[in-house]
N, C-alpha and C positions, 0 to 999 in steps of 0.2 A: 503494500500500499505506500502511495506517495503523498506528499503534501503538496498542496497547490495554495498559492497566495491569490486572493481576490481583492482587487482593486475596485471600489466602488468612487464614482467622481463626486465632489462635493458641489457641483454646478446644480444640484435639485433637480436633474432629470428623473431621478428617483425620489419620490417622497421620503424624508427621513433616511437618508443613506447610511448614516451610524446606525441607526435601529436594524437598518437591513443587515450591516454587518455582524451585529450582535445576533441576530436571528440564525445567521449561517454558520456563526463561528463553530468550529471543532466538529462539524458536521462530517459523518463518515458514509461514504457511497461504497458499496461491497458489488462487486462483478463476481460471478461464478468462475472457476477456473485461473489460468495465469494470465488472462485476457487483462491489459490495464487501461482504464480510462484514459481518453485523450483531453487536452483543455478544452476541446469543443463540446465534448460528453460531459465535462464538469459544468460548463456554461449554461448547458441546457437544463441540468440537474436544479443549479442556483436559480435559473428563471423560474422553474416550476415551483421552486419553494416560496419564491417573493411573489410569485402571482404575476408574473409579467410577461407579455408575448414580444417585447422588443429589448434587447440588451443593454439600450441607453449607454453605451461605453464602457460598461463592466469589463474588466480585463482579468483573465484568469491564466496563470503561469505556475509551472514547477518553482517550488521555493529556490532551486540552484539558478534557475533565469532570473528570477526576482533578485536575488543577491548579485548578481553580475550586474544588472542594470542599474541597481541602486547604489553599490559600491563604484561603479563608473560614473557616477553623477548623470545618469540618464534618464532619471525618473525623479520628479519633485513630489516629495512625500505631501507637501502641502495640498496638492490637488486631490488627494485620494482619502478616503476612510479605507484601512486595509483589514481584513480578516483572513482565515485559513480555514481548510477543509481537507479532508483526506478521500482519496480514491485509488 
């Protein structure tokens, strides 16, 4: 099972993005066998959990990719509420 970081913009495209992050925090999505979820699979699950049909610029990425972007200063953390899920 991998850890995915979920970035929800603070631009109010989603009503109460902080609450949305808290709602999905620590969610575990299991798949049968050795097949792993892709970032698109996880985004689809998150959209279902939040009851939305449009991704509203939500970003999902494996934690290693997130760490690289953040450490390389390619990401402005002020623009997002951040959560994590497992899949």
